[in-house]
ZASE-203196 format. One record per residue: residue number from 1; residue in three letters; chain; x, y, z of N, C-alpha, C in turn. Coordinates in steps of 0.001 Angstrom, whole numbers, plus 500000, padded with zeros to 6 digits. Layout:
! ZASE-203196
<k NUM r ala c A n.x X n.y Y n.z Z ca.x X ca.y Y ca.z Z c.x X c.y Y c.z Z>
...
***
This chain:
! ZASE-203196
<k 1 r ser c A n.x 138331 n.y 748074 n.z 453344 ca.x 137168 ca.y 748720 ca.z 452146 c.x 137886 c.y 748778 c.z 452309>
<k 2 r gln c A n.x 138268 n.y 749926 n.z 450233 ca.x 138533 ca.y 750974 ca.z 449356 c.x 138302 c.y 751984 c.z 450276>
<k 3 r leu c A n.x 136377 n.y 751684 n.z 450190 ca.x 135503 ca.y 753466 ca.z 450113 c.x 135874 c.y 753454 c.z 451505>
<k 4 r ser c A n.x 135281 n.y 754764 n.z 452219 ca.x 134942 ca.y 754330 ca.z 454118 c.x 133215 c.y 754584 c.z 453036>
<k 5 r gly c A n.x 132762 n.y 754983 n.z 454432 ca.x 130980 ca.y 755435 ca.z 454460 c.x 129964 c.y 754982 c.z 455565>
<k 6 r gln c A n.x 129050 n.y 755418 n.z 455703 ca.x 127967 ca.y 754359 ca.z 456028 c.x 127850 c.y 752520 c.z 456100>
<k 7 r val c A n.x 127656 n.y 752396 n.z 457520 ca.x 127625 ca.y 750479 ca.z 456754 c.x 126922 c.y 750174 c.z 457058>
<k 8 r val c A n.x 125609 n.y 749735 n.z 456017 ca.x 124075 ca.y 749846 ca.z 455993 c.x 124249 c.y 747939 c.z 456715>
<k 9 r glu c A n.x 125214 n.y 746875 n.z 455382 ca.x 125317 ca.y 745298 ca.z 456669 c.x 125758 c.y 745218 c.z 456131>
<k 10 r ile c A n.x 125836 n.y 744163 n.z 458106 ca.x 127181 ca.y 743461 ca.z 457367 c.x 127078 c.y 741565 c.z 457550>
<k 11 r leu c A n.x 128203 n.y 741159 n.z 456622 ca.x 127076 ca.y 740087 ca.z 456455 c.x 128169 c.y 738895 c.z 456561>
<k 12 r ala c A n.x 128957 n.y 739054 n.z 458010 ca.x 129944 ca.y 737912 ca.z 458627 c.x 129571 c.y 738534 c.z 460534>
<k 13 r asp c A n.x 129227 n.y 737769 n.z 460850 ca.x 130060 ca.y 738383 ca.z 462463 c.x 131356 c.y 738049 c.z 463388>
<k 14 r tyr c A n.x 131725 n.y 738062 n.z 464177 ca.x 133291 ca.y 738102 ca.z 464517 c.x 134041 c.y 736822 c.z 464859>
<k 15 r asn c A n.x 134980 n.y 736752 n.z 463652 ca.x 135630 ca.y 735975 ca.z 463667 c.x 134609 c.y 734317 c.z 462906>
<k 16 r ser c A n.x 133945 n.y 735320 n.z 462803 ca.x 133590 ca.y 734445 ca.z 461146 c.x 134638 c.y 734024 c.z 460651>
<k 17 r glu c A n.x 134593 n.y 732636 n.z 460192 ca.x 135108 ca.y 732062 ca.z 459070 c.x 134593 c.y 732807 c.z 457363>
<k 18 r val c A n.x 134742 n.y 733686 n.z 456419 ca.x 135170 ca.y 734332 ca.z 455431 c.x 136612 c.y 733123 c.z 453827>
<k 19 r lys c A n.x 135390 n.y 733615 n.z 452964 ca.x 136476 ca.y 733472 ca.z 452141 c.x 136807 c.y 734576 c.z 450438>
<k 20 r ala c A n.x 137570 n.y 734391 n.z 449872 ca.x 138297 ca.y 735499 ca.z 449353 c.x 136542 c.y 736056 c.z 448294>
<k 21 r gly c A n.x 136756 n.y 736746 n.z 448346 ca.x 136254 ca.y 737216 ca.z 447169 c.x 134762 c.y 737074 c.z 448214>
<k 22 r gln c A n.x 134158 n.y 736815 n.z 448687 ca.x 133333 ca.y 737229 ca.z 450124 c.x 133076 c.y 738477 c.z 450176>
<k 23 r val c A n.x 131746 n.y 739586 n.z 449695 ca.x 130955 ca.y 740709 ca.z 450770 c.x 130471 c.y 740339 c.z 452078>
<k 24 r val c A n.x 130971 n.y 740630 n.z 452678 ca.x 131394 ca.y 740896 ca.z 454465 c.x 130124 c.y 742063 c.z 455437>
<k 25 r ala c A n.x 130456 n.y 743555 n.z 454216 ca.x 129728 ca.y 744027 ca.z 454782 c.x 129113 c.y 744929 c.z 453515>
<k 26 r arg c A n.x 128425 n.y 745663 n.z 453215 ca.x 127518 ca.y 747019 ca.z 452202 c.x 127910 c.y 748147 c.z 453135>
<k 27 r leu c A n.x 128479 n.y 748613 n.z 451872 ca.x 128174 ca.y 750498 ca.z 452384 c.x 127204 c.y 751522 c.z 451942>
<k 28 r asn c A n.x 126232 n.y 752057 n.z 452892 ca.x 125511 ca.y 753170 ca.z 452127 c.x 125758 c.y 753255 c.z 450346>
<k 29 r ser c A n.x 125293 n.y 753469 n.z 449033 ca.x 125896 ca.y 753822 ca.z 448134 c.x 125036 c.y 754501 c.z 447179>
<k 30 r asp c A n.x 124096 n.y 755022 n.z 448325 ca.x 122576 ca.y 756272 ca.z 447847 c.x 123759 c.y 757969 c.z 447066>
<k 31 r gln c A n.x 124936 n.y 758247 n.z 447901 ca.x 124856 ca.y 759569 ca.z 447462 c.x 126230 c.y 758501 c.z 445953>
<k 32 r ile c A n.x 127168 n.y 757639 n.z 446482 ca.x 127762 ca.y 757608 ca.z 444484 c.x 127077 c.y 757111 c.z 443856>
<k 33 r arg c A n.x 125808 n.y 756959 n.z 443932 ca.x 124942 ca.y 756670 ca.z 443663 c.x 123783 c.y 757262 c.z 442476>
<k 34 r ala c A n.x 123379 n.y 758849 n.z 443056 ca.x 123283 ca.y 759939 ca.z 442300 c.x 125050 c.y 760896 c.z 442285>
<k 35 r arg c A n.x 126256 n.y 759973 n.z 442405 ca.x 126869 ca.y 761087 ca.z 441934 c.x 127407 c.y 759836 c.z 440146>
<k 36 r leu c A n.x 127006 n.y 758995 n.z 440484 ca.x 126882 ca.y 757892 ca.z 438847 c.x 125891 c.y 758739 c.z 437920>
<k 37 r asp c A n.x 124926 n.y 759423 n.z 438518 ca.x 123916 ca.y 759754 ca.z 437715 c.x 124419 c.y 761390 c.z 437818>
<k 38 r ala c A n.x 125310 n.y 761949 n.z 437768 ca.x 125306 ca.y 762875 ca.z 438020 c.x 126508 c.y 763252 c.z 436605>
<k 39 r ala c A n.x 127275 n.y 762428 n.z 436551 ca.x 128545 ca.y 762440 ca.z 435047 c.x 127671 c.y 762139 c.z 435238>
<k 40 r arg c A n.x 126718 n.y 760796 n.z 434405 ca.x 126121 ca.y 759962 ca.z 433105 c.x 125712 c.y 761576 c.z 432977>
<k 41 r ala c A n.x 124892 n.y 761960 n.z 433114 ca.x 124162 ca.y 763202 ca.z 432833 c.x 125394 c.y 764396 c.z 431826>
<k 42 r asp c A n.x 126749 n.y 763968 n.z 433108 ca.x 127367 ca.y 765006 ca.z 431642 c.x 128360 c.y 764236 c.z 431411>
<k 43 r leu c A n.x 128079 n.y 763248 n.z 430583 ca.x 129138 ca.y 762911 ca.z 429978 c.x 128208 c.y 762786 c.z 428389>
<k 44 r glu c A n.x 126815 n.y 762556 n.z 428750 ca.x 125226 ca.y 763009 ca.z 427236 c.x 125018 c.y 764655 c.z 426867>
<k 45 r gln c A n.x 125382 n.y 765115 n.z 428500 ca.x 125451 ca.y 766577 ca.z 427469 c.x 127238 c.y 766618 c.z 426821>
<k 46 r met c A n.x 128056 n.y 766525 n.z 427220 ca.x 129749 ca.y 766594 ca.z 426165 c.x 129600 c.y 765644 c.z 425158>
<k 47 r arg c A n.x 128518 n.y 764776 n.z 424964 ca.x 127956 ca.y 764493 ca.z 423729 c.x 127391 c.y 765029 c.z 422055>
<k 48 r ala c A n.x 126828 n.y 765422 n.z 422947 ca.x 125367 ca.y 766844 ca.z 422691 c.x 126587 c.y 768116 c.z 422583>
<k 49 r asn c A n.x 127353 n.y 768552 n.z 423101 ca.x 128168 ca.y 769235 ca.z 422298 c.x 129024 c.y 768327 c.z 421751>
<k 50 r arg c A n.x 128706 n.y 767611 n.z 421203 ca.x 129873 ca.y 767711 ca.z 420134 c.x 129443 c.y 767829 c.z 419295>
<k 51 r lys c A n.x 128122 n.y 766808 n.z 418412 ca.x 127433 ca.y 766526 ca.z 418022 c.x 126813 c.y 768523 c.z 416560>
<k 52 r val c A n.x 127215 n.y 769283 n.z 418886 ca.x 127076 ca.y 770657 ca.z 418141 c.x 127977 c.y 771334 c.z 417316>
<k 53 r gln c A n.x 129317 n.y 771107 n.z 418012 ca.x 130224 ca.y 771169 ca.z 417773 c.x 130411 c.y 770951 c.z 415514>
<k 54 r glu c A n.x 129928 n.y 769241 n.z 415180 ca.x 130521 ca.y 768457 ca.z 414478 c.x 129121 c.y 769719 c.z 413432>
<k 55 r gly c A n.x 128338 n.y 769613 n.z 413247 ca.x 127389 ca.y 770931 ca.z 412768 c.x 127412 c.y 771988 c.z 412825>
<k 56 r gln c A n.x 128685 n.y 773052 n.z 413342 ca.x 128742 ca.y 774133 ca.z 413653 c.x 129970 c.y 773600 c.z 412023>
<k 57 r ile c A n.x 130867 n.y 772322 n.z 412371 ca.x 131550 ca.y 772726 ca.z 411635 c.x 131114 c.y 772392 c.z 410146>
<k 58 r glu c A n.x 130059 n.y 771537 n.z 409926 ca.x 129702 ca.y 771663 ca.z 408479 c.x 128588 c.y 772332 c.z 407740>
<k 59 r lys c A n.x 128113 n.y 773479 n.z 409064 ca.x 127449 ca.y 774744 ca.z 408495 c.x 128252 c.y 776116 c.z 407804>
<k 60 r val c A n.x 130034 n.y 775615 n.z 408755 ca.x 131199 ca.y 776165 ca.z 407843 c.x 131180 c.y 775759 c.z 406617>
<k 61 r arg c A n.x 131530 n.y 774877 n.z 406430 ca.x 131984 ca.y 774538 ca.z 404991 c.x 131164 c.y 774692 c.z 404434>
<k 62 r ala c A n.x 129736 n.y 773764 n.z 403718 ca.x 128195 ca.y 775149 ca.z 403668 c.x 128947 c.y 775803 c.z 402827>
<k 63 r asp c A n.x 129412 n.y 777494 n.z 404134 ca.x 129034 ca.y 778570 ca.z 404140 c.x 130148 c.y 779432 c.z 402965>
<k 64 r thr c A n.x 131241 n.y 778085 n.z 403215 ca.x 132042 ca.y 778142 ca.z 402607 c.x 132452 c.y 777649 c.z 401573>
<k 65 r asp c A n.x 131908 n.y 777268 n.z 400756 ca.x 130719 ca.y 777204 ca.z 399121 c.x 130521 c.y 777996 c.z 399296>
<k 66 r lys c A n.x 129239 n.y 778495 n.z 399200 ca.x 128596 ca.y 779519 ca.z 399381 c.x 129203 c.y 780455 c.z 398274>
<k 67 r ala c A n.x 130879 n.y 780380 n.z 399792 ca.x 130205 ca.y 781783 ca.z 399856 c.x 131870 c.y 781447 c.z 398452>
<k 68 r arg c A n.x 131982 n.y 780551 n.z 398313 ca.x 133509 ca.y 780559 ca.z 397063 c.x 132283 c.y 780602 c.z 395664>
<k 69 r ala c A n.x 131184 n.y 780402 n.z 395583 ca.x 129848 ca.y 780817 ca.z 394053 c.x 130142 c.y 782088 c.z 394435>
<k 70 r thr c A n.x 129831 n.y 782731 n.z 395682 ca.x 129601 ca.y 784076 ca.z 395487 c.x 130863 c.y 785298 c.z 394049>
<k 71 r leu c A n.x 132060 n.y 784202 n.z 394968 ca.x 133348 ca.y 785026 ca.z 394822 c.x 133222 c.y 784036 c.z 393007>
<k 72 r ala c A n.x 133538 n.y 783271 n.z 392282 ca.x 133485 ca.y 783392 ca.z 391430 c.x 131892 c.y 784080 c.z 390383>
<k 73 r asp c A n.x 130847 n.y 784003 n.z 391621 ca.x 129712 ca.y 785167 ca.z 390483 c.x 129830 c.y 786835 c.z 389916>
<k 74 r met c A n.x 131212 n.y 786113 n.z 391506 ca.x 132003 ca.y 788615 ca.z 391848 c.x 133095 c.y 788621 c.z 390237>
<k 75 r glu c A n.x 133811 n.y 787281 n.z 390479 ca.x 134135 ca.y 787486 ca.z 389299 c.x 134350 c.y 787036 c.z 388448>
<k 76 r ser c A n.x 133419 n.y 786580 n.z 387683 ca.x 132418 ca.y 786401 ca.z 386373 c.x 132268 c.y 788620 c.z 386506>
<k 77 r gln c A n.x 131266 n.y 789216 n.z 387601 ca.x 130818 ca.y 790569 ca.z 386812 c.x 132215 c.y 791392 c.z 386604>
<k 78 r val c A n.x 133448 n.y 791022 n.z 386733 ca.x 134304 ca.y 791943 ca.z 387266 c.x 134843 c.y 791763 c.z 385324>
<k 79 r ala c A n.x 134933 n.y 790550 n.z 385382 ca.x 134631 ca.y 789996 ca.z 382967 c.x 134707 c.y 791468 c.z 382592>
<k 80 r arg c A n.x 133066 n.y 790719 n.z 383162 ca.x 131530 ca.y 791439 ca.z 382119 c.x 131420 c.y 793620 c.z 382696>
<k 81 r asn c A n.x 132394 n.y 793771 n.z 383499 ca.x 132255 ca.y 795315 ca.z 383930 c.x 133349 c.y 795730 c.z 382702>
<k 82 r glu c A n.x 134108 n.y 795193 n.z 382527 ca.x 136411 ca.y 795131 ca.z 382500 c.x 135575 c.y 795344 c.z 380333>
<k 83 r ala c A n.x 134845 n.y 793490 n.z 380402 ca.x 133992 ca.y 794225 ca.z 379129 c.x 134106 c.y 795486 c.z 378203>
<k 84 r leu c A n.x 132500 n.y 795692 n.z 379420 ca.x 131959 ca.y 796743 ca.z 379124 c.x 132598 c.y 798233 c.z 379049>
<k 85 r leu c A n.x 133516 n.y 798067 n.z 379839 ca.x 134273 ca.y 799937 ca.z 380892 c.x 134683 c.y 799500 c.z 378563>
<k 86 r ala c A n.x 135988 n.y 798341 n.z 378774 ca.x 136169 ca.y 798546 ca.z 377418 c.x 135208 c.y 799334 c.z 375705>
<k 87 r asp c A n.x 134187 n.y 798687 n.z 375915 ca.x 132779 ca.y 799483 ca.z 375170 c.x 132878 c.y 800531 c.z 374862>
<k 88 r thr c A n.x 132759 n.y 800915 n.z 376396 ca.x 132416 ca.y 802731 ca.z 376937 c.x 133228 c.y 803134 c.z 376451>
<k 89 r glu c A n.x 134779 n.y 802876 n.z 376781 ca.x 135815 ca.y 803242 ca.z 376780 c.x 136352 c.y 804026 c.z 375081>
<k 90 r arg c A n.x 135417 n.y 802743 n.z 374068 ca.x 135780 ca.y 803102 ca.z 372292 c.x 135058 c.y 803780 c.z 371784>
<k 91 r ala c A n.x 134166 n.y 803625 n.z 372975 ca.x 132599 ca.y 805180 ca.z 372681 c.x 133177 c.y 806752 c.z 372580>
<k 92 r phe c A n.x 133466 n.y 806764 n.z 374618 ca.x 134212 ca.y 807689 ca.z 374386 c.x 135346 c.y 808521 c.z 373989>
<k 93 r gln c A n.x 135905 n.y 808163 n.z 373484 ca.x 137163 ca.y 808053 ca.z 372580 c.x 136493 c.y 808646 c.z 371116>
<k 94 r arg c A n.x 135472 n.y 807497 n.z 370025 ca.x 134738 ca.y 808404 ca.z 369166 c.x 134504 c.y 809181 c.z 368762>
<k 95 r gln c A n.x 134349 n.y 809563 n.z 370015 ca.x 132945 ca.y 810493 ca.z 370570 c.x 133901 c.y 812101 c.z 370473>
<k 96 r ser c A n.x 135192 n.y 811886 n.z 371362 ca.x 136342 ca.y 812771 ca.z 372025 c.x 136878 c.y 813401 c.z 370168>
<k 97 r glu c A n.x 137084 n.y 812374 n.z 369343 ca.x 137934 ca.y 812537 ca.z 367303 c.x 136691 c.y 813058 c.z 367107>
<k 98 r leu c A n.x 135307 n.y 812470 n.z 367056 ca.x 134279 ca.y 813006 ca.z 366087 c.x 134086 c.y 814929 c.z 367588>
<k 99 r arg c A n.x 134511 n.y 815822 n.z 368653 ca.x 134720 ca.y 816351 ca.z 368687 c.x 135737 c.y 817265 c.z 368011>
<k 100 r thr c A n.x 136420 n.y 816675 n.z 368756 ca.x 137955 ca.y 817399 ca.z 368017 c.x 138037 c.y 818297 c.z 366697>
<k 101 r arg c A n.x 136764 n.y 817323 n.z 366174 ca.x 136760 ca.y 817536 ca.z 363926 c.x 135789 c.y 817992 c.z 364462>
<k 102 r gly c A n.x 134705 n.y 818733 n.z 365389 ca.x 134182 ca.y 819483 ca.z 364987 c.x 132533 c.y 818525 c.z 364353>
<k 103 r phe c A n.x 132426 n.y 817328 n.z 364284 ca.x 130858 ca.y 816938 ca.z 363655 c.x 130014 c.y 815602 c.z 365191>
<k 104 r ala c A n.x 130731 n.y 815440 n.z 366404 ca.x 129871 ca.y 815698 ca.z 367808 c.x 129044 c.y 816469 c.z 368375>
<k 105 r ala c A n.x 127993 n.y 816554 n.z 368899 ca.x 127497 ca.y 817687 ca.z 369238 c.x 128391 c.y 817017 c.z 370888>
<k 106 r glu c A n.x 128225 n.y 818168 n.z 372103 ca.x 128929 ca.y 818363 ca.z 372917 c.x 127758 c.y 817508 c.z 374157>
<k 107 r ser c A n.x 126357 n.y 817006 n.z 374441 ca.x 125777 ca.y 816731 ca.z 374686 c.x 126207 c.y 815118 c.z 374636>
<k 108 r thr c A n.x 126739 n.y 814771 n.z 373340 ca.x 126456 ca.y 813243 ca.z 373547 c.x 128289 c.y 812797 c.z 373543>
<k 109 r phe c A n.x 128917 n.y 814321 n.z 374228 ca.x 130634 ca.y 813292 ca.z 374665 c.x 130356 c.y 813774 c.z 375504>
<k 110 r asp c A n.x 129336 n.y 814161 n.z 376025 ca.x 129047 ca.y 814532 ca.z 377696 c.x 128124 c.y 813046 c.z 378045>
<k 111 r thr c A n.x 127882 n.y 812450 n.z 377590 ca.x 126307 ca.y 811119 ca.z 378320 c.x 127899 c.y 810479 c.z 377685>
<k 112 r ala c A n.x 129170 n.y 810052 n.z 376848 ca.x 130013 ca.y 809523 ca.z 376918 c.x 130271 c.y 809124 c.z 377851>
<k 113 r arg c A n.x 131301 n.y 810290 n.z 378186 ca.x 132112 ca.y 810490 ca.z 378909 c.x 131603 c.y 810023 c.z 380651>
<k 114 r ala c A n.x 129686 n.y 809928 n.z 379953 ca.x 130348 ca.y 809896 ca.z 382039 c.x 129300 c.y 808142 c.z 381899>
<k 115 r thr c A n.x 128974 n.y 807641 n.z 380839 ca.x 129211 ca.y 806389 ca.z 380725 c.x 130167 c.y 805414 c.z 380658>
<k 116 r arg c A n.x 131482 n.y 806362 n.z 380151 ca.x 132309 ca.y 804958 ca.z 380732 c.x 132850 c.y 805209 c.z 382202>
<k 117 r asp c A n.x 132206 n.y 806533 n.z 383476 ca.x 133062 ca.y 806822 ca.z 384391 c.x 131621 c.y 805479 c.z 385076>
<k 118 r ala c A n.x 131077 n.y 806324 n.z 384624 ca.x 129760 ca.y 805526 ca.z 385466 c.x 129850 c.y 803760 c.z 385229>
<k 119 r gln c A n.x 130976 n.y 803893 n.z 384696 ca.x 131449 ca.y 801357 ca.z 384063 c.x 131852 c.y 801440 c.z 385025>
<k 120 r gln c A n.x 133260 n.y 803047 n.z 384910 ca.x 133639 ca.y 802732 ca.z 385112 c.x 134393 c.y 802551 c.z 387276>
<k 121 r ala c A n.x 133158 n.y 803509 n.z 387323 ca.x 132287 ca.y 802826 ca.z 388492 c.x 132433 c.y 801475 c.z 388856>
<k 122 r ser c A n.x 131138 n.y 800730 n.z 387791 ca.x 131104 ca.y 799426 ca.z 388710 c.x 132248 c.y 798455 c.z 388583>
<k 123 r leu c A n.x 133102 n.y 798722 n.z 388040 ca.x 134108 ca.y 797794 ca.z 387669 c.x 134543 c.y 797660 c.z 388912>
<k 124 r asn c A n.x 135165 n.y 799222 n.z 389470 ca.x 135519 ca.y 799065 ca.z 390937 c.x 134774 c.y 798330 c.z 392218>
<k 125 r ser c A n.x 133646 n.y 798853 n.z 391537 ca.x 132718 ca.y 798099 ca.z 392626 c.x 132158 c.y 797071 c.z 392642>
<k 126 r ser c A n.x 132632 n.y 795789 n.z 391344 ca.x 133489 ca.y 794578 ca.z 391177 c.x 133962 c.y 794133 c.z 391829>
<k 127 r lys c A n.x 135302 n.y 794947 n.z 392249 ca.x 136515 ca.y 794244 ca.z 392085 c.x 136766 c.y 794129 c.z 393764>
<k 128 r ala c A n.x 135916 n.y 795105 n.z 394384 ca.x 135699 ca.y 795324 ca.z 395542 c.x 135229 c.y 794006 c.z 396076>
<k 129 r gln c A n.x 133831 n.y 793879 n.z 396110 ca.x 133198 ca.y 792689 ca.z 396479 c.x 134757 c.y 791081 c.z 395790>
<k 130 r val c A n.x 134371 n.y 790979 n.z 394969 ca.x 136145 ca.y 789886 ca.z 394807 c.x 136863 c.y 789957 c.z 395968>
<k 131 r asn c A n.x 136939 n.y 791591 n.z 396373 ca.x 137707 ca.y 791213 ca.z 397285 c.x 137221 c.y 791879 c.z 398870>
<k 132 r ser c A n.x 135795 n.y 791217 n.z 398714 ca.x 134965 ca.y 791111 ca.z 400344 c.x 135005 c.y 790028 c.z 400468>
<k 133 r ala c A n.x 134284 n.y 788885 n.z 398831 ca.x 133877 ca.y 788229 ca.z 399152 c.x 134794 c.y 786063 c.z 400139>
<k 134 r lys c A n.x 136565 n.y 787133 n.z 399023 ca.x 137421 ca.y 786809 ca.z 399115 c.x 137468 c.y 787010 c.z 401127>
<k 135 r ala c A n.x 138396 n.y 787977 n.z 401887 ca.x 137977 ca.y 787645 ca.z 402457 c.x 136864 c.y 787268 c.z 403108>
<k 136 r ala c A n.x 135990 n.y 786766 n.z 402871 ca.x 135062 ca.y 785666 ca.z 403527 c.x 135559 c.y 784445 c.z 404192>
<k 137 r ile c A n.x 135698 n.y 784089 n.z 402415 ca.x 136180 ca.y 782431 ca.z 403363 c.x 137386 c.y 782740 c.z 403877>
<k 138 r ala c A n.x 139006 n.y 783789 n.z 403465 ca.x 139681 ca.y 783543 ca.z 404438 c.x 139144 c.y 783366 c.z 405680>
<k 139 r ser c A n.x 137712 n.y 784779 n.z 406223 ca.x 137511 ca.y 784578 ca.z 407808 c.x 136841 c.y 782920 c.z 408484>
<k 140 r leu c A n.x 136342 n.y 782624 n.z 406873 ca.x 135480 ca.y 781506 ca.z 407225 c.x 136635 c.y 780338 c.z 407381>
<k 141 r gly c A n.x 137083 n.y 780059 n.z 406949 ca.x 138086 ca.y 780046 ca.z 407326 c.x 139501 c.y 779178 c.z 408796>
<k 142 r ala c A n.x 139068 n.y 780809 n.z 409120 ca.x 139475 ca.y 780777 ca.z 410474 c.x 138034 c.y 779923 c.z 411449>
<k 143 r asp c A n.x 137556 n.y 779933 n.z 411029 ca.x 136154 ca.y 779930 ca.z 411905 c.x 135973 c.y 778475 c.z 411572>
<k 144 r leu c A n.x 136590 n.y 777863 n.z 410139 ca.x 136358 ca.y 776658 ca.z 410517 c.x 137890 c.y 775815 c.z 411417>
<k 145 r gln c A n.x 138369 n.y 776385 n.z 411815 ca.x 139193 ca.y 775654 ca.z 412352 c.x 139317 c.y 776347 c.z 414025>
<k 146 r val c A n.x 138164 n.y 776668 n.z 414200 ca.x 137951 ca.y 777310 ca.z 415805 c.x 137410 c.y 776159 c.z 415847>
<k 147 r ala c A n.x 136288 n.y 776118 n.z 414780 ca.x 135540 ca.y 774882 ca.z 415089 c.x 136059 c.y 773512 c.z 415419>
<k 148 r gln c A n.x 137044 n.y 773202 n.z 414696 ca.x 137552 ca.y 772192 ca.z 414533 c.x 138506 c.y 772116 c.z 416487>
<k 149 r ala c A n.x 139429 n.y 773274 n.z 416943 ca.x 139401 ca.y 772934 ca.z 417789 c.x 138585 c.y 772580 c.z 419215>
<k 150 r asn c A n.x 137233 n.y 773632 n.z 419095 ca.x 135936 ca.y 773181 ca.z 419337 c.x 135831 c.y 771799 c.z 419569>
<k 151 r leu c A n.x 135590 n.y 771241 n.z 418501 ca.x 135511 ca.y 769146 ca.z 418145 c.x 136814 c.y 768721 c.z 419429>
<k 152 r ser c A n.x 137731 n.y 769008 n.z 418935 ca.x 138852 ca.y 768661 ca.z 419782 c.x 138896 c.y 769211 c.z 421626>
<k 153 r ala c A n.x 138533 n.y 769762 n.z 422263 ca.x 138273 ca.y 770162 ca.z 423402 c.x 137240 c.y 769799 c.z 423748>
<k 154 r val c A n.x 135702 n.y 769211 n.z 423010 ca.x 134920 ca.y 768129 ca.z 423662 c.x 134465 c.y 767371 c.z 423690>
<k 155 r thr c A n.x 135670 n.y 766303 n.z 422567 ca.x 136795 ca.y 764921 ca.z 422133 c.x 137032 c.y 764282 c.z 424020>
<k 156 r ala c A n.x 138193 n.y 766092 n.z 424201 ca.x 139079 ca.y 765743 ca.z 425416 c.x 137755 c.y 766094 c.z 426056>
<k 157 r gln c A n.x 136895 n.y 766375 n.z 426048 ca.x 136359 ca.y 766752 ca.z 427832 c.x 135179 c.y 765523 c.z 427604>
<k 158 r ile c A n.x 134682 n.y 765030 n.z 426258 ca.x 134043 ca.y 763903 ca.z 426874 c.x 135093 c.y 762651 c.z 427615>
<k 159 r ala c A n.x 136125 n.y 761821 n.z 427106 ca.x 137467 ca.y 761544 ca.z 427754 c.x 137452 c.y 761815 c.z 428790>
<k 160 r gln c A n.x 137411 n.y 762625 n.z 429426 ca.x 137000 ca.y 763117 ca.z 431295 c.x 136655 c.y 762310 c.z 431787>
<k 161 r arg c A n.x 134711 n.y 762911 n.z 431071 ca.x 133439 ca.y 762697 ca.z 431688 c.x 133681 c.y 761110 c.z 431622>
<k 162 r glu c A n.x 134107 n.y 760270 n.z 430893 ca.x 133607 ca.y 758974 ca.z 430263 c.x 134382 c.y 758290 c.z 431604>
<k 163 r ala c A n.x 135861 n.y 758152 n.z 432175 ca.x 137394 ca.y 758051 ca.z 433108 c.x 136273 c.y 758275 c.z 434569>
<k 164 r ala c A n.x 136119 n.y 759590 n.z 434669 ca.x 135509 ca.y 759609 ca.z 435378 c.x 133888 c.y 758536 c.z 435786>
<k 165 r val c A n.x 133178 n.y 758903 n.z 434833 ca.x 131641 ca.y 757304 ca.z 434645 c.x 133160 c.y 756112 c.z 435545>
<k 166 r arg c A n.x 133628 n.y 755736 n.z 434831 ca.x 133892 ca.y 754246 ca.z 435204 c.x 134839 c.y 754375 c.z 436682>
<k 167 r gln c A n.x 135328 n.y 755801 n.z 436405 ca.x 135272 ca.y 755739 ca.z 438086 c.x 134179 c.y 755672 c.z 439602>
<k 168 r ile c A n.x 133081 n.y 755915 n.z 439447 ca.x 132175 ca.y 756570 ca.z 440162 c.x 132017 c.y 754919 c.z 440142>
<k 169 r glu c A n.x 131962 n.y 754360 n.z 438603 ca.x 131231 ca.y 752730 ca.z 438439 c.x 132266 c.y 751921 c.z 439184>
<k 170 r val c A n.x 133696 n.y 752149 n.z 439617 ca.x 134670 ca.y 750974 ca.z 440373 c.x 134356 c.y 751797 c.z 442219>
<k 171 r asp c A n.x 133583 n.y 752868 n.z 441887 ca.x 133190 ca.y 752830 ca.z 443446 c.x 132331 c.y 752534 c.z 444457>
<k 172 r leu c A n.x 131450 n.y 752256 n.z 443012 ca.x 130277 ca.y 751364 ca.z 443275 c.x 130551 c.y 750011 c.z 443920>
<k 173 r arg c A n.x 130907 n.y 749364 n.z 442848 ca.x 131426 ca.y 747579 ca.z 443007 c.x 131633 c.y 748184 c.z 444367>
<k 174 r asn c A n.x 132421 n.y 748158 n.z 445278 ca.x 132729 ca.y 748903 ca.z 445896 c.x 132751 c.y 749127 c.z 447194>
<k 175 r thr c A n.x 131969 n.y 749270 n.z 446987 ca.x 130566 ca.y 749962 ca.z 448067 c.x 130196 c.y 747994 c.z 448827>
<k 176 r asp c A n.x 129752 n.y 747381 n.z 448163 ca.x 130029 ca.y 745768 ca.z 448524 c.x 131074 c.y 745393 c.z 449801>
***
């Protein structure tokens, strides 16, 4: 026998003539059947884990697409703020020239300067948001690599579980 275990049935007597492939004894297969059920459950769990990992990959890809759209929006905000800053800078320069000639009120000059400074701050904020969006995309790229590595690991674990199931099925057949 290729297995050891408790003999539950003997199908041949002492000195009986037997043929190749004939079952002469049966071993108790209850424990092997239980191991097979557990191995099959482990295999199904790994298959479910694979689906979770595949879903994670799709989520990271969707998040990356969303981050790219956000980046494009932020880049357009930068362009808009650059144009507004150029306009407020021109207005400030006009008020500065008029002030030096004595034709502009101090309050008008101060308002033009404050508007220019506020627009510069807005531009700086937009540029920081662009950098943040780029960092988010890079982070999502790393998340994607991790998710893909996890998927590879789960795929390997599935192969291991399938091999374990096949081995236990062989053991179960060998109980005869």
